[in-house]
C-alpha positions as CSV (number, residue, x, y, z in Angstrom):
1,X,0.0,0.0,0.0
2,X,2.8,2.4,0.9
3,X,4.4,1.7,-2.5
4,X,1.3,3.0,-4.4
5,X,1.2,6.2,-2.2
6,X,4.9,6.8,-3.1
7,X,4.3,6.2,-6.8
8,X,1.3,8.5,-6.9
9,X,3.2,11.2,-5.0
10,X,6.2,11.0,-7.4
11,X,3.9,11.1,-10.4
12,X,2.2,14.2,-9.1
13,X,5.5,15.9,-8.6
14,X,6.7,15.0,-12.1
15,X,3.4,16.1,-13.6
16,X,3.5,19.4,-11.8
17,X,7.0,20.0,-13.0
18,X,6.1,19.2,-16.6
19,X,2.8,21.1,-16.6
20,X,4.1,24.4,-18.1
21,X,5.7,22.4,-21.0
22,X,2.6,20.2,-21.4
23,X,0.3,23.2,-21.5
24,X,1.9,24.3,-24.7
25,X,0.8,21.0,-26.2
26,X,-2.8,21.5,-24.9
27,X,-2.6,19.1,-21.9
28,X,-4.4,20.8,-19.0
29,X,-6.8,22.8,-21.2
30,X,-9.1,20.0,-22.3
31,X,-12.8,20.1,-21.5
32,X,-13.0,18.4,-18.1
33,X,-9.9,20.0,-16.7
34,X,-10.5,22.3,-13.8
35,X,-8.5,25.4,-13.0
36,X,-9.2,27.8,-10.1
37,X,-7.6,30.4,-8.0
38,X,-7.6,30.1,-4.2
39,X,-5.8,32.6,-1.9
40,X,-4.0,34.1,-4.9
41,X,-2.6,30.8,-6.1
42,X,-3.6,28.9,-9.3
43,X,-4.6,25.3,-8.9
44,X,-5.1,22.9,-11.7
45,X,-7.0,19.6,-11.6
46,X,-6.4,18.0,-15.0
47,X,-9.0,15.2,-15.0
48,X,-9.5,14.8,-18.7
49,X,-5.8,15.1,-19.5
50,X,-5.0,12.4,-17.0
51,X,-7.5,10.0,-18.6
52,X,-6.1,10.8,-22.0
53,X,-2.5,10.3,-20.9
54,X,-3.5,7.0,-19.2
55,X,-5.1,5.7,-22.4
56,X,-2.1,6.6,-24.5
57,X,0.2,4.8,-22.0
58,X,-2.1,1.8,-21.9
59,X,-2.1,1.5,-25.7
60,X,1.7,1.8,-25.9
61,X,2.0,-0.9,-23.2
62,X,-0.4,-3.2,-25.1
63,X,1.6,-3.0,-28.3
64,X,5.1,-3.4,-26.8
């Protein structure tokens, strides 16, 4: 169980670091992605982008 928590935490850190670069490609701006400002800080919850990236990784994994 602790392994999955660590994997999710590392994935969130990597995704947060790559978010400015990925936004140029359109990831994070799909319908279903939520952005809001709270206490002067911008938060992004990329639900649709996460599903899209998961499907792409799944398809790549199936064909390799």
